Structure formats: structure tokens, C-alpha cells
VEXDREN-2710 file (C-alpha; in Angstrom, 1 decimal):
% VEXDREN-2710
k/r/px/py/pz
1/MET/-28.1/-15.9/23.2
2/ALA/-31.2/-13.8/22.2
3/ASN/-34.7/-15.2/22.2
4/ALA/-37.5/-14.3/19.8
5/THR/-38.7/-11.5/22.1
6/ASP/-35.5/-9.5/22.4
7/PHE/-34.3/-10.4/18.9
8/PRO/-37.4/-10.6/16.6
9/ILE/-36.9/-12.9/13.6
10/PRO/-39.0/-12.4/10.5
11/ALA/-41.8/-15.0/10.3
12/ASP/-41.2/-15.5/6.6
13/LEU/-37.4/-16.0/7.0
14/GLU/-36.1/-18.5/4.4
15/GLY/-32.7/-20.1/4.2
16/PHE/-29.9/-20.5/6.7
17/TRP/-28.5/-17.2/8.0
18/ILE/-25.2/-16.9/9.9
19/TRP/-24.2/-14.0/12.1
20/ASP/-21.0/-12.6/10.6
21/ARG/-19.5/-12.0/14.1
22/LEU/-16.0/-12.4/12.7
23/HIS/-16.3/-9.2/10.7
24/CYS/-19.2/-7.5/12.5
25/PRO/-19.3/-8.3/16.2
26/ARG/-21.2/-5.1/16.9
27/PRO/-24.4/-3.6/15.4
28/LEU/-23.9/-1.6/12.2
29/THR/-25.6/1.5/10.9
30/PRO/-27.8/1.4/7.9
31/LEU/-25.3/3.2/5.7
32/GLU/-22.4/1.0/6.8
33/HIS/-24.4/-2.1/6.0
34/GLU/-25.6/-0.9/2.6
35/LEU/-22.3/0.5/1.4
36/LEU/-20.0/-2.2/2.7
37/VAL/-21.7/-5.4/3.8
38/GLN/-24.3/-5.6/1.0
39/SER/-21.5/-4.6/-1.5
40/THR/-19.6/-7.7/-0.3
41/GLY/-22.4/-10.0/-1.1
42/THR/-23.1/-8.3/-4.5
43/GLY/-19.4/-8.3/-5.5
44/PHE/-18.9/-11.9/-4.3
45/SER/-22.0/-13.1/-6.1
46/LYS/-21.0/-11.5/-9.4
47/ALA/-17.5/-12.9/-9.3
48/ILE/-18.3/-16.5/-8.4
49/GLY/-21.4/-16.4/-10.6
50/GLU/-19.2/-15.6/-13.6
51/MET/-17.0/-18.5/-12.6
52/GLY/-20.0/-20.8/-12.7
53/SER/-20.8/-21.2/-9.0
54/GLY/-24.3/-22.3/-8.0
55/ILE/-24.2/-20.0/-5.0
56/ILE/-25.5/-16.5/-4.5
57/ALA/-24.1/-14.7/-1.5
58/VAL/-26.8/-12.6/0.3
59/CYS/-26.0/-10.2/3.1
60/GLU/-28.8/-8.7/5.2
61/MET/-29.1/-6.7/8.3
62/TYR/-31.4/-8.1/11.0
63/ASN/-31.9/-5.9/14.1
64/TYR/-28.7/-4.0/13.0
65/TYR/-26.5/-7.2/12.9
66/ALA/-25.0/-8.5/9.7
67/TYR/-26.1/-12.0/8.6
68/LEU/-25.0/-14.1/5.6
69/CYS/-26.8/-16.6/3.6
70/GLY/-26.0/-18.8/0.6
71/VAL/-28.9/-19.0/-1.9
72/ALA/-29.0/-21.5/-4.8
73/ARG/-28.4/-19.8/-8.2
74/PRO/-31.1/-20.9/-10.7
75/LEU/-29.9/-22.8/-13.8
76/ALA/-29.9/-20.8/-17.0
77/PRO/-32.5/-21.7/-19.6
78/GLY/-31.4/-24.9/-21.3
79/GLU/-28.5/-25.5/-18.8
80/THR/-28.2/-28.8/-16.9
81/GLN/-26.6/-29.2/-13.5
82/GLU/-24.0/-31.5/-15.1
83/GLN/-23.1/-28.8/-17.7
84/ARG/-22.8/-26.1/-15.0
85/ASN/-20.6/-28.3/-12.8
86/ALA/-18.3/-29.2/-15.7
87/ALA/-17.9/-25.6/-16.8
88/TYR/-17.4/-24.4/-13.2
89/GLU/-14.7/-27.0/-12.5
90/LYS/-12.9/-26.0/-15.7
91/SER/-13.0/-22.2/-14.9
92/VAL/-11.8/-22.8/-11.3
93/ALA/-8.9/-25.0/-12.5
94/GLU/-7.9/-22.3/-15.0
95/LEU/-8.1/-19.4/-12.5
96/LYS/-6.3/-21.0/-9.4
97/PRO/-2.8/-20.9/-10.9
98/MET/-3.4/-17.4/-12.2
99/VAL/-4.8/-15.6/-9.2
100/GLY/-1.4/-14.4/-7.9
101/ASP/-0.3/-12.9/-11.2
102/LYS/-3.7/-11.3/-11.9
103/TRP/-3.7/-9.7/-8.4
104/ASN/-0.2/-8.3/-8.6
105/ASN/-0.1/-7.3/-12.3
106/GLU/-3.7/-6.4/-13.1
107/TRP/-6.2/-6.1/-10.3
108/LEU/-4.1/-4.3/-7.6
109/PRO/-2.4/-1.7/-9.8
110/ALA/-5.8/-0.5/-11.2
111/MET/-7.2/-0.5/-7.6
112/LYS/-4.3/1.6/-6.3
113/VAL/-5.0/4.4/-8.8
114/LYS/-8.6/4.8/-7.7
115/LEU/-7.7/4.5/-4.0
116/ALA/-5.1/7.2/-4.4
117/ARG/-7.8/9.6/-5.5
118/GLY/-9.9/8.6/-2.5
119/ARG/-7.0/9.3/-0.2
120/ASN/-6.1/12.7/-1.6
121/THR/-9.5/14.3/-2.2
122/ASP/-10.7/17.3/-0.2
123/TYR/-14.5/17.0/-0.3
124/SER/-15.2/20.3/1.2
125/GLY/-14.6/22.0/-2.1
126/TYR/-17.2/20.0/-4.0
127/PRO/-20.6/21.5/-4.8
128/ASP/-23.5/19.4/-3.6
129/LYS/-24.2/17.8/-7.0
130/GLY/-20.5/16.9/-7.4
131/LEU/-20.2/15.5/-3.9
132/LEU/-23.2/13.2/-4.4
133/ALA/-21.8/12.1/-7.8
134/ARG/-18.5/11.3/-6.2
135/PHE/-20.3/9.4/-3.4
136/ASP/-22.1/7.3/-6.0
137/GLU/-18.9/6.8/-7.9
138/MET/-17.0/5.6/-4.9
139/ARG/-19.8/3.3/-4.0
140/ASN/-19.4/1.6/-7.4
141/GLU/-15.7/1.4/-6.8
142/ILE/-16.4/-0.5/-3.6
143/LEU/-18.5/-3.0/-5.6
144/ASP/-15.7/-3.4/-8.1
145/ARG/-13.2/-4.1/-5.3
146/TRP/-15.5/-6.7/-3.6
147/TYR/-15.9/-8.3/-7.0
148/ILE/-12.1/-8.8/-7.2
149/HIS/-12.3/-10.1/-3.6
150/GLY/-14.8/-12.7/-4.8
151/LEU/-12.3/-13.9/-7.4
152/LEU/-9.6/-14.0/-4.7
153/LEU/-11.6/-16.7/-2.9
154/TYR/-10.1/-19.1/-5.4
155/SER/-6.7/-18.4/-3.9
156/PHE/-8.1/-19.7/-0.6
157/ALA/-9.4/-22.7/-2.5
158/ALA/-5.9/-23.3/-4.0
159/ALA/-4.4/-23.2/-0.4
160/ASN/-7.0/-25.7/0.7
161/ASP/-6.0/-28.1/-2.2
162/PHE/-2.4/-27.8/-1.2
163/SER/-3.1/-28.3/2.5
164/ASP/-5.3/-31.3/1.9
165/PHE/-2.6/-32.9/-0.3
166/TYR/0.0/-32.2/2.4
167/LYS/-2.2/-33.6/5.1
168/GLU/-2.8/-36.8/3.1
169/HIS/0.7/-37.5/1.8
170/ILE/3.2/-35.6/4.1
171/SER/2.1/-34.7/7.6
172/ALA/0.1/-37.9/8.6
173/GLY/-3.1/-36.1/9.3
174/SER/-2.0/-32.6/10.6
175/SER/-4.4/-30.0/9.4
176/MET/-2.0/-27.1/9.9
177/GLU/1.4/-28.0/8.4
178/GLY/0.2/-27.5/4.8
179/TYR/-0.9/-24.0/5.6
180/GLU/2.4/-23.3/7.5
181/ALA/4.3/-24.3/4.3
182/LEU/2.5/-21.4/2.5
183/GLN/3.7/-18.7/5.0
184/GLY/6.8/-16.6/5.5
185/PHE/6.4/-14.0/2.8
186/GLU/6.7/-10.2/2.9
187/THR/3.3/-8.6/3.0
188/GLU/1.6/-5.3/3.8
189/ALA/1.1/-6.7/7.3
190/THR/4.8/-7.3/7.9
191/LYS/5.6/-3.9/6.5
192/SER/3.0/-2.3/8.8
193/SER/4.4/-4.2/11.9
194/ARG/8.0/-3.3/10.9
195/GLY/7.0/0.4/10.7
196/LEU/5.6/0.4/14.3
197/TRP/8.5/-1.7/15.5
198/ASN/11.0/0.9/14.2
199/LEU/9.1/3.6/15.9
200/SER/9.3/1.6/19.2
201/ARG/13.1/1.4/18.8
202/THR/13.2/5.2/18.6
203/VAL/11.2/5.3/21.9
204/ARG/13.4/2.8/23.6
205/ALA/16.5/4.8/22.6
206/ASP/15.3/8.0/24.3
207/ALA/14.9/8.0/28.0
208/GLY/12.2/10.7/28.1
209/LEU/10.1/9.1/25.4
210/LYS/10.5/5.7/27.0
211/THR/9.3/7.0/30.4
212/LEU/6.3/8.8/28.7
213/PHE/5.3/5.6/26.9
214/GLU/5.7/3.4/30.0
215/THR/3.7/5.6/32.4
216/SER/1.0/7.2/30.2
217/THR/-2.1/6.2/28.3
218/PRO/-2.1/6.3/24.5
219/GLN/-4.3/9.4/24.6
220/GLU/-2.0/11.1/27.0
221/ILE/1.0/10.3/24.9
222/ALA/-0.6/11.7/21.8
223/LYS/-1.2/15.0/23.6
224/ALA/2.3/15.1/25.1
225/LEU/4.4/14.3/22.0
226/PRO/4.3/17.9/20.6
227/ASN/5.8/19.3/23.8
228/SER/9.4/18.1/23.3
229/ALA/11.8/18.0/20.4
230/ALA/12.1/14.2/20.6
231/GLY/8.3/13.9/20.7
232/LYS/7.9/16.2/17.7
233/ALA/10.4/14.1/15.7
234/LEU/8.6/10.9/16.7
235/LEU/5.3/12.4/15.8
236/ALA/6.6/13.4/12.4
237/ASP/7.8/9.8/11.8
238/LEU/4.5/8.4/13.0
239/ASN/2.5/10.7/10.7
240/THR/4.7/9.5/7.8
241/TYR/3.9/6.0/8.7
242/LEU/0.2/6.8/8.9
243/GLU/0.2/8.1/5.4
244/ASP/0.5/4.5/4.2
245/TYR/-0.9/2.5/7.1
246/GLY/-3.3/4.9/8.8
247/TRP/-6.2/4.1/6.5
248/ARG/-7.6/1.5/8.8
249/ALA/-9.7/1.1/11.9
250/ASP/-9.9/-2.0/14.2
251/SER/-12.8/-3.4/12.3
252/VAL/-13.8/-3.8/8.6
253/TYR/-17.3/-2.3/8.1
254/GLU/-17.6/0.4/10.8
255/LEU/-17.4/3.7/9.0
256/THR/-18.4/5.4/12.2
257/GLN/-15.0/4.6/13.8
258/PRO/-12.1/7.0/13.1
259/ALA/-9.1/5.7/11.1
260/TRP/-5.7/5.5/12.7
261/ARG/-4.7/8.7/10.8
262/GLU/-7.5/10.5/12.6
263/ASP/-6.8/9.0/16.0
264/PRO/-3.2/7.9/16.5
265/SER/-3.8/6.5/20.0
266/ILE/-4.3/3.0/18.6
267/PRO/-0.9/2.8/16.8
268/ILE/0.7/4.5/19.8
269/GLY/-0.8/1.6/21.9
270/ALA/0.8/-0.9/19.6
271/ILE/4.2/0.9/20.0
272/GLN/3.7/0.6/23.7
273/GLY/3.4/-3.1/23.4
274/PHE/6.5/-3.4/21.3
275/ILE/8.7/-1.4/23.8
276/ALA/9.0/-4.3/26.2
277/SER/10.4/-6.6/23.5
278/ASP/14.2/-6.6/22.9
279/ASP/15.7/-6.2/19.5
280/ALA/15.9/-10.0/18.9
281/HIS/12.1/-10.5/19.0
282/GLY/10.8/-8.0/16.4
283/PRO/8.9/-8.6/13.1
284/GLU/12.1/-9.4/11.3
285/SER/12.8/-12.3/13.5
286/GLN/9.2/-13.4/13.3
287/LEU/9.4/-13.3/9.5
288/ALA/12.7/-15.1/9.5
289/SER/11.2/-17.9/11.7
290/ALA/8.2/-18.3/9.4
291/ILE/10.5/-18.5/6.4
292/LYS/12.7/-21.1/8.1
293/ARG/9.6/-23.1/9.0
294/ARG/8.3/-22.9/5.4
295/GLU/11.6/-24.0/3.9
296/GLU/11.9/-26.9/6.4
297/LEU/8.3/-28.2/5.6
298/LEU/8.8/-27.9/1.8
299/ALA/12.2/-29.7/2.0
300/ASP/10.7/-32.4/4.1
301/ALA/7.8/-32.9/1.7
302/ARG/10.1/-33.1/-1.3
303/LYS/12.3/-35.6/0.4
304/LYS/9.3/-37.8/1.3
305/LEU/7.9/-37.6/-2.2
306/ALA/11.3/-38.1/-4.0
307/GLY/10.5/-41.8/-4.7
308/SER/7.0/-40.9/-6.2
309/PRO/7.6/-38.7/-9.2
310/ASP/3.9/-38.4/-10.0
311/LEU/3.0/-37.3/-6.5
312/LEU/6.0/-34.9/-6.4
313/LYS/4.8/-33.3/-9.7
314/GLN/1.3/-32.9/-8.3
315/PHE/2.8/-31.4/-5.1
316/GLU/4.8/-28.8/-7.1
317/ALA/1.8/-27.9/-9.2
318/LEU/-0.4/-27.4/-6.1
319/TYR/2.3/-25.4/-4.4
320/ASP/2.8/-23.2/-7.4
321/ALA/-0.9/-22.4/-7.5
322/ALA/-1.1/-21.7/-3.8
323/LYS/2.2/-20.0/-2.9
324/SER/0.7/-16.5/-3.4
325/PHE/-2.0/-17.2/-0.8
326/THR/-0.5/-15.6/2.3
327/ALA/0.5/-12.4/0.5
328/ILE/-3.0/-12.2/-1.1
329/VAL/-4.7/-12.7/2.3
330/GLU/-2.8/-9.9/4.0
331/ASP/-2.5/-7.5/1.1
332/HIS/-6.2/-7.7/0.0
333/ASN/-7.1/-6.9/3.6
334/HIS/-5.0/-3.8/3.5
335/TRP/-6.2/-2.5/0.1
336/ILE/-9.8/-3.7/0.0
337/ASP/-11.1/-4.4/3.5
338/GLN/-9.3/-1.6/5.2
339/MET/-8.2/1.3/3.0
340/GLY/-10.9/0.5/0.4
341/ASP/-13.7/0.8/2.9
342/ILE/-12.5/3.5/5.2
343/THR/-12.0/6.0/2.4
344/MET/-15.8/6.0/2.0
345/ARG/-16.0/7.6/5.4
346/TYR/-14.8/11.0/4.3
347/PRO/-17.4/11.9/1.6
348/CYS/-20.1/10.7/4.1
349/LEU/-18.7/13.0/6.8
350/GLU/-18.7/15.9/4.5
351/ILE/-22.3/15.2/3.6
352/GLY/-23.1/14.9/7.3
353/LYS/-21.4/18.2/8.0
354/ARG/-23.5/20.0/5.4
355/LEU/-26.8/18.5/6.7
356/VAL/-26.0/19.6/10.2
357/ALA/-25.3/23.1/9.0
358/ARG/-28.7/23.1/7.3
359/GLY/-30.5/21.9/10.4
360/LEU/-31.4/18.6/8.8
361/LEU/-29.3/16.4/11.1
362/ASP/-28.3/16.9/14.7
363/ALA/-24.8/15.5/14.4
364/GLN/-22.3/14.8/11.6
365/ASP/-22.1/11.1/12.3
366/ASP/-25.9/10.8/12.1
367/VAL/-25.4/10.6/8.3
368/PHE/-24.5/6.9/8.8
369/MET/-28.0/6.2/10.2
370/LEU/-29.4/6.9/6.7
371/TYR/-29.6/4.8/3.6
372/SER/-28.0/6.2/0.4
373/SER/-31.3/7.0/-1.1
374/GLU/-32.3/8.9/2.0
375/LEU/-28.9/10.7/2.0
376/HIS/-29.6/12.0/-1.5
377/LEU/-33.1/13.2/-0.4
378/ALA/-31.7/14.8/2.7
379/MET/-29.3/16.8/0.5
380/ALA/-32.3/18.0/-1.4
381/GLY/-34.0/19.2/1.8
382/ALA/-35.6/16.2/3.5
383/ASP/-35.5/16.2/7.3
384/TYR/-34.8/12.8/8.8
385/ARG/-33.9/13.9/12.3
386/ASN/-36.8/12.0/13.9
387/LEU/-36.1/8.9/11.9
388/VAL/-32.5/9.0/12.9
389/LYS/-33.3/9.4/16.6
390/GLN/-35.6/6.3/16.4
391/ARG/-33.0/4.3/14.5
392/LYS/-30.2/5.2/17.0
393/ALA/-32.5/4.2/19.9
394/ASP/-33.2/0.9/18.3
395/LYS/-29.6/0.2/17.5
396/ASP/-28.5/1.1/21.0
397/ALA/-31.2/-1.3/22.4
398/PHE/-30.0/-4.2/20.2
399/ALA/-26.4/-3.5/21.1
400/ARG/-27.3/-4.9/24.5
401/VAL/-28.6/-8.2/23.0
402/VAL/-26.4/-11.1/22.0
403/PRO/-27.9/-12.2/18.6
404/PRO/-28.4/-15.9/17.6
405/PRO/-25.3/-17.2/15.8
406/ALA/-27.6/-18.7/13.2
407/MET/-31.2/-18.6/12.0
408/GLY/-33.0/-21.2/9.9
409/VAL/-32.0/-24.7/8.9
410/PRO/-28.7/-25.4/7.2
411/ALA/-28.8/-26.8/3.7
412/PRO/-26.8/-29.9/2.7
413/PRO/-23.3/-29.3/1.4
414/THR/-23.0/-28.5/-2.3
415/GLY/-19.3/-29.4/-2.8
416/ASP/-18.6/-25.9/-4.1
417/PRO/-15.0/-24.8/-3.4
418/VAL/-16.3/-21.4/-2.2
419/GLU/-18.5/-23.2/0.3
420/ASP/-15.4/-25.1/1.6
421/VAL/-13.4/-21.8/1.8
422/LEU/-16.1/-20.2/3.9
423/VAL/-16.5/-23.1/6.2
424/ARG/-12.7/-23.1/6.9
425/PHE/-12.7/-19.3/7.2
426/PHE/-15.6/-18.9/9.5
427/GLY/-15.2/-22.2/11.2
428/ALA/-17.7/-25.0/11.8
429/PRO/-19.6/-25.0/15.1
430/VAL/-17.9/-27.0/17.9
431/GLU/-19.5/-29.2/20.6
432/PRO/-19.2/-27.3/23.9
433/SER/-17.4/-28.9/26.8
434/ALA/-19.4/-30.3/29.7
435/ASP/-16.5/-29.1/32.0
436/PRO/-17.0/-25.4/32.8
437/SER/-13.3/-24.9/33.1
438/ILE/-12.7/-26.1/29.5
439/LEU/-13.5/-24.2/26.3
440/GLN/-13.6/-26.2/23.1
441/GLY/-12.6/-24.5/19.8
442/ILE/-10.9/-25.0/16.5
443/ALA/-7.2/-26.0/16.5
444/ALA/-5.7/-23.1/14.6
445/SER/-2.0/-22.8/15.4
446/PRO/0.0/-25.5/17.2
447/GLY/1.6/-25.4/20.6
448/THR/0.7/-25.1/24.3
449/VAL/1.2/-22.0/26.5
450/THR/0.0/-21.1/29.9
451/GLY/-0.4/-17.4/30.8
452/THR/-2.5/-14.6/32.1
453/ALA/-5.6/-13.9/30.1
454/LYS/-6.5/-10.4/28.9
455/VAL/-9.8/-9.8/27.2
456/VAL/-9.4/-7.4/24.3
457/LYS/-12.6/-6.6/22.3
458/THR/-11.2/-3.5/20.6
459/LEU/-7.8/-2.1/19.9
460/ASP/-8.5/0.6/22.4
461/GLU/-8.1/-2.0/25.1
462/ALA/-4.9/-3.5/23.6
463/SER/-2.6/-1.4/25.7
464/LYS/-3.3/-3.6/28.8
465/LEU/-1.5/-6.5/27.1
466/ALA/1.8/-7.4/28.6
467/LYS/4.5/-9.6/27.1
468/GLY/3.4/-13.2/27.2
469/ASP/-0.3/-12.5/28.0
470/ILE/-3.0/-14.7/26.5
471/MET/-5.1/-12.4/24.2
472/VAL/-8.8/-13.3/24.4
473/CYS/-10.7/-11.6/21.6
474/GLU/-13.8/-11.8/19.4
475/MET/-11.8/-11.7/16.2
476/THR/-8.7/-10.1/14.7
477/LEU/-8.0/-8.2/11.5
478/PRO/-4.8/-6.8/10.0
479/PRO/-4.6/-3.8/12.3
480/TRP/-4.3/-6.3/15.2
481/THR/-1.2/-8.0/13.7
482/PRO/1.4/-6.1/15.8
483/LEU/-0.2/-7.5/19.0
484/PHE/0.9/-11.0/17.9
485/SER/4.5/-10.0/18.6
486/THR/3.6/-9.4/22.2
487/VAL/1.2/-12.1/23.3
488/GLY/1.9/-15.7/24.1
489/ALA/-1.2/-17.2/22.6
490/VAL/-4.6/-16.1/21.2
491/VAL/-8.1/-17.3/22.0
492/ALA/-10.8/-16.1/19.6
493/ASP/-14.6/-16.3/19.7
494/THR/-14.9/-16.6/16.0
495/GLY/-13.0/-17.9/13.0
496/GLY/-11.6/-21.1/11.5
497/ILE/-8.3/-22.4/10.3
498/LEU/-8.3/-19.9/7.4
499/SER/-9.3/-16.8/9.5
500/HIS/-6.9/-13.9/9.9
501/CYS/-6.3/-14.8/13.5
502/ALA/-5.3/-18.4/12.7
503/ILE/-3.0/-17.4/9.8
504/VAL/-1.1/-14.7/11.7
505/ALA/-0.8/-16.9/14.8
506/ARG/0.9/-19.6/12.6
507/GLU/3.1/-17.0/11.1
508/TYR/4.2/-15.8/14.5
509/ARG/4.5/-19.4/15.8
510/ILE/2.2/-18.9/18.8
511/PRO/-0.7/-21.2/19.8
512/CYS/-4.2/-20.2/18.8
513/VAL/-7.7/-21.6/19.3
514/CYS/-10.4/-20.0/17.2
515/GLY/-14.2/-20.4/17.2
516/THR/-14.7/-20.8/21.0
517/GLY/-17.9/-18.8/20.7
518/VAL/-17.8/-17.7/24.4
519/GLY/-14.2/-17.0/25.2
520/THR/-14.7/-13.2/25.8
521/ILE/-17.7/-13.9/27.9
522/THR/-16.3/-16.8/30.0
523/ILE/-12.7/-15.8/30.6
524/LYS/-11.9/-12.9/32.8
525/ASP/-8.9/-10.5/32.9
526/GLY/-6.2/-11.9/35.2
527/GLN/-7.2/-15.5/35.0
528/THR/-4.6/-18.1/34.3
529/VAL/-5.4/-20.1/31.2
530/THR/-3.7/-22.9/29.2
531/VAL/-4.1/-22.7/25.4
532/ASP/-3.6/-25.9/23.5
533/GLY/-3.6/-24.8/19.8
534/SER/-2.9/-28.3/18.6
535/LYS/-6.1/-29.8/20.1
536/GLY/-8.3/-26.7/20.1
537/ILE/-8.7/-26.6/23.9
538/VAL/-8.5/-23.7/26.4
539/ARG/-8.4/-24.6/30.1
540/ILE/-9.1/-22.1/32.8
541/GLU/-6.6/-22.9/35.5
542/SER/-7.6/-20.2/38.1
END
């Protein structure tokens, strides 16, 4: 962890700030933070504020790392705390059962129209004024999407209500079965995994392609595919797949990272991982298993509550409000967190290209080291090359520092359902083990597995995973989902029971421990580890 010397903290810092390592494990550029991270806080705050929440979400960049803070929202003139609480409770109760319908029939269709324009625009033909206007327009669209994302938080809250009821009345204290009963639905993540799986079946069926994929790196495969008829056909199918699922990188907020459609080596690496699996262990069987598990849990619950009509009625109402949760979690990630953010990369790159041509930047990607106001001024002739050099040097220096997980003193809980969602999503801190061979974390997906550990910090490193390996990572996002078909268990530095990593591990029925904090630092490639996802314990065996 950093100290005050290598990670200076403002002397006037107020509030309790948490490093968002789950989304931003690496330093960000100024433009990435301004366009995406700050937009998250602004959009969330507008959405939950309209609902009546007393929280304002603030996102700031300290030493190039993203930090989050919840700030108390002042009462309106003449408003009492009791009035606010009552109005908020009413609006939340009204929205929870409606989130799924609003997402599918109102919010998502409108979003898709705007995203289609972002996907299909050639920015090279825009005059400077038009390019900057489109940049500003797309920035506002990001704010709109993160506003919708803020409203989707109440789907998470509905899932928590259902899980808590299930834990109390059905599962005798298990924290996971209620969430498992909400899984097993077709999502953009299952479609994405199915597409890669189908491509892997094509590779397995062709001896030449199979040898190429088994003996080459993803980068070598990408270069070799155009050299054979079978390779060209596979490449054509891959490009078709990438039209829908190539608008993503291995992180959320990093506009400097190329999307899959620009660099297909990452999906090729996922295909490599699938090749070792036989036809009976693909995404279809995983989905079928999750559906079977859901139906068993729901049937068991209804049987146990059959003699209590009032509780059964409450159960059905809670389930109806929460049943869209898994699809919303996966699909909003696809449309908002992934495609919605990465499309902003392309007008930025066009601006960077023009500034390089005019001698105002040294490299196209340097545009991301500017703030949007500076970007506008640069297009008018301002030279920021020296400032960019200094910022890049500072960012590189802080990249060698492990920032503090939190700064400031935490405030007492407010009881706000959004606060509860965030605690379960990011995970509460765990007490470290006194035994150096034991890592404590959050029990995220049940089961116990012993296997060979592989530390994977980026998807570029995922090709080293073999069938049954234990994936040790900082976090996962939807582009990581195909890996869950390959690995035997997952250990994550970050996240709680509602994190992407936890949800997908439960869907794939593999053990998972989240929130270890130090898994990627402590565990080394090749070590034998045992993952107990029911107790939240990882034991280093050798």
C-alpha cells in the first residue's frame, strides 16, 4: 500500500473515498476519467436523486486513480428528513417491479438507436466544428446512459430483497441460493460466449486450424488466418461476430485500449481456451445447468412455503420484481459499460490524428491526456505537448504505486438501498488471515476445488489458462465471461456477492472467492491452491 510520500493525499480531503479497483485497477488518463468515470457519478446522482435518495455519488481522480465517495444530499427548503424518507421509500417500491419492463421496452430501444449511430460513423469526413459538436453530443449521450444505469441500481436492490427473503425463510442462512434462483436466463453474455464457442467448434473440426490454434499465440494466429482458405472463412465468421460483440475491451473505462474489433487477438485467445472443451461442456450446457438449478430452487421454495399463503404471496411478488436482474446485469454491461463507452474512443482518435498532423500533439493517443476543454482549445491551435509529456510521466510514476484502498473516515450507514447495493457489489473489507498460506475473502459462489493457479490481470494473459486452472484476477467484466467455461474456480482481488465475477461464477457453477485484496500479489503462477467458495477461503497448498 502507498504511503503519504509516494501517493500524496490532499490535506483538505473530506469524506470517505474508496479506490474503485473493481472497475479501474490501473491509472486512468484525464479524458478517460472525465468522460466516463465522472459521467458515472453525475448520471447516478441524477437518477437516485430524482428517486429521493439522500446520497450524491462523487467520482474523483487522485494521482490518476479513480476514487468514489458518497456525499449527503442537502434537504430541499422546507423538506424534513421524514418526508424525504417516506417519498423515497414510495418511489423505490413503485420502480422495483417496473425496472425490467422499462429497460426492455423503453430505455434500451432508445439507447440502441444512438449507439448504432456511434458504431457506424466515419469521423474522418467531419469538419473540425462538426467533429467537436459530435464529440460533445456523444459525451451527453454517455451521461444519459449512466443516468439509466443509476435507475438500474434498483433492480440490484430488488435482487437483494429477494435473496434476503430466501435466506430467512428458505435456505437457512445461505447468502447465495437466493441469487442462484435468479439466474439461468439468456443474456448478451451467453450470446457472446455461444458465438465464440461456435467458432471454436469450427477450429476443432479442421486439422490445420486446430494445430495452428494449439501451437501459436493469438497474435500469430491473427496474422496466419488470411493465409489459408479455412483461415479466411474463420476470419470472416469472426469479423461477423465482432460486428456485434467486438465493441468491448477487457476493462470499462480505458479508452486507450483497443476494442476487440480492432485487435482480435483477445477473442482468438478465448477461442483457444474453448478448444480443449468437448461438445458437452459448452455455454449451452452451462446455461441448461443454471436453468435447472434455478427451477429446483424455486420449486423447493414454493414447496416449503405452501403451508404459509401470505409468505408464498410475498415470495412470488419479490421474485416477480427481481427476475429480470441477471439479464439486466449482463445486458446493461454490454450496452452501457462496454459498447456505450468504447464508441467514444473513435471521435477522440480522429481529433488526436488531426492534432498530430498539425504538430500540436506527438502521438494520436496523447489526446486522452487532455481534458475536454483543453481538447477544444487544442483544435483551435493551443499546443499542449509539454503538458502531455508531464502528465504521461506522472501517470507512469503512479502506475508503479499501489494506492490506498480507502482514504478518510467512513460515515455511519444510512439505510439507503443504493448503499446496500454498493456494499454487496464492491464487497465489505475482510479481516486478513494470520496464516500466510490462507487468504480470506468473500464467499461468492459455493463449492471447493483444488487446482493450479494462473494469475491473469488482463485478457492478453488469458491464453495461458488450461482446463481446470484456478484463475486469480483483479476483477472480471463481461468480456471475461468465456473464461469461466475453462477454469475450475476464480479468486478475485475485488468485488462482493453482486459483482460480475460472483454472478458469472454462480451461473457457471464454479467456486469463487472475491475481495481477497491481495490474491494477484500473493499467489504465483503454478502454485496449487484450494478455493472454498462457500466459506470465502483460499488455501495455498504449495
